[in-house]
C-alpha positions, 0 to 999 in steps of 0.5 A: 500500500502506498504512503499516500493511501496509508495517510488517507486511511488513517484520516478515515480512522481519525474521522471515525473516532471524531464523529462517534465522540458527539453522537450521544447527548449528555442527558443519556446514561449507558444502555441497559445491555451495556451494564450487563456486559460490563458486569460480566468482567466480574464473573469471567466464565467460558460462556454466559446465558445471554452471550458467549465470552468475548465481550466479558474479556473486553469488559475486563480490559475496560475495567483495567482502564478504569471502567469509565464511559470513555473506554466503554464507548472506545471499543465499539468505535475501534471495531467500527474503525477496523471494519473500515480498514478491512474493507479498504484491504479487501478493495486492495486485494481485489485490485481496486483503485484509490477512488474505490478505496475512498468510496468504500471507506466513505460508505462504511463510515457514513452508514448505520455503523455510526449508530451501531458503534454508539453502543457497547454490545457484541454487535460491533465486533460481530460486524467486524468478524463477518467482514474479516471472515469474508475478506480472508475467504476472498484472499484464500480464493485469490491466492490459493494459499492455505494460510488464509483459510486457516486465519479465516477459521480463527476469525470465525471462531472468535466471531462465534465466541462473540455472538452466535449470529455469525453461524448465519454466515456459514448457513448462507455461504455453504449452499451458495458455494454448492450451487456455483463452480466454487463447489470444488473448494469443499473437496480441499483438505485444508477446508476441513483442517480449518473446520477443525481449528474452529472447533478447537477454539470454540470447544470450551464454550461448547463444553460450557453450553453442554454442562449448563444445559445449553442455555443458548436454546432457552435464551433463543426460545425466550427471545422468539416468544417475547420479541421476534414474534413481533417482527414483521417479515416485510419490516425486516426487509424494509429495514435493510434498505435503511442501514446503508441507504447512501451506499445502495447503488454500491451494493447493487453494483456489487450484485450486478458485478458478481453476476456478470463481471468476468473479473469477479466471476470466481466470487459469484457464490457471494451473490447467492450467499446474500440471497440465502442469508437474507431469506433465512433471516426473513423466514426466522423473523430475525431482528433487522440488525442481525444482517448488518455484517453482510454488507461491508464486503459487498460495499468493497466489491461494489466499489471495485466494480463501479470504479472500473465501470465508470472509467469514462466521461460519464464516470467523472460525473457519477463518481463524486456523486457516489462518494457524496451520497452517503455523506448527504444521507447522514446529514439529512438523518442526523437529528433522527438517527442518533441519540443526540437529541433530548426526549422533548425534541423527539416528542415535538417531532413525533411524526418524523420519528414515527414515519421512520419506524423509530418509535416502534419497540420490541413489543410491536407498539409505538412509544414516545421515544425510541426504545434504545433511548428509553433504555439509556435513561433513569439508570444513574438516578436509580443507582443514586437512590439505591445508594441512599437507601443502602446508607439508611440500613444499620447493617449494610454488609447483610443487605441483599439488593434484589432487582427485577431485571438485569438492567437495574442490577447492572446499572446499580453495580456500575453507578453506585458509590457503595460496595453494592452488588445487586442481583436479579433472577434475570439473565446471567445474574441468576448465577451471580448470587453470593450465598456465602453471605447471610442476608438479614435486610432486603432492598427490592427494586421493582418494576412499575407494573409489578410493584402494587402488591410488594409491601403487602406480600413481603412486609410480613416477613420483616420487622420494618418495611417502607416504599423508599423512592422511585425513578421519576424520569418520565421518558425512561423505560424504567419510569416508576421503578420503585425501591423498597426497603425491608429490614430485620428478616423473620425468615432465612433469606438465603434459603428462599433464594436457593429455593427460587434458583432451584425453581428457575433451574427446573423450569429451564430443564422442563 
């Protein structure tokens, strides 16, 4: 790669970090899932109920750096920047021009990845993993060097250990390879060695799943019944058009090139891979963002194809338009696509948000603000009030802070000023109860809809009880979540916890 190209690529990387730095308004806290992922660093394991272990490893690094919000946001931004780099390298591998590289990098930079990379979730690394796997597969086909498919196996394995979603990449590629001339690849010895490398790397997590009764299947069933059931198949397909709207013609160019260009003929299976993967996602009513990892490699291919196709007078007009288009789309959508506006602004512009489907939550209904934004409010308020409740109790080392969901527990553990370790019977927290401590007091954090009978049902088991405080931010998804204090238990709290944990375990096995 030439020196000037390296400098331009470095410029894109710096722009990525610059843009991500002002996409979130200061009114917002971290998002509920981020708290869970950060807490996993305190309970390192070969796997978790909700996700594989890679995110917990990254959380450990964040913790070493001080666990501040800067580092929480740094890593998804880094993965987004690396996605730009891999697309650049893929274009270089396909003998693309400098224009093609700039076009590809611009399409990735000014896309839905700006939004995706605002959140510390497995999704940013997932997109990077898909892109790296596709890139290394292209390297292998181009060079016939075995090392690239071995590295691809490693990249896939770490993608798997980050998010099981990458399995859909394989489910799309295998039938695509089988129906094209590339099927000969499956007869090569190194392909099966690569599979063995992948299995060796992921085997500890598979073993963990086995010894824990494959919680991933329970998690998927729960997800399907509570969320995916509300996903409309046509909405999934419509959403695909919005992720890389400014790059639509580049992706379309990739598909045309894969079908008709001799230069790209050996990668024709990638055309069918896109079709098969999207079909499978649509059939399963997957969340729309699951498919984002598909597109970066097609942007790389499309940039190469269009740069060759437009080597004419007309190209002098079209080429700059293709570069400007994704930038223009982001500018036009800037006030709506990112959590950079306060809730009052969103409510004032309700029609625009609603028309874009941004107010539709996982329950299939429209709400005042986007779900992710509502999931970024009220957490620091909750932690502050739990802190104060904690200080009111005479024996704080014997207090159990029990929450209704993982967001509440994670937020309290992240923001609290005291040595509180909140838990819940939800998600991974079900495995994180410290039953070596003897609990005599209870701080109960209860959802608004379920709080009505809490005092009536729980107070008979304690000497004193009170409704202490609640989340008052009306825009928070947790609005009305209430904090109860119960002191001097008349019962053995630890035995009750064990009983409940056994019930949860039996229900999962059933």
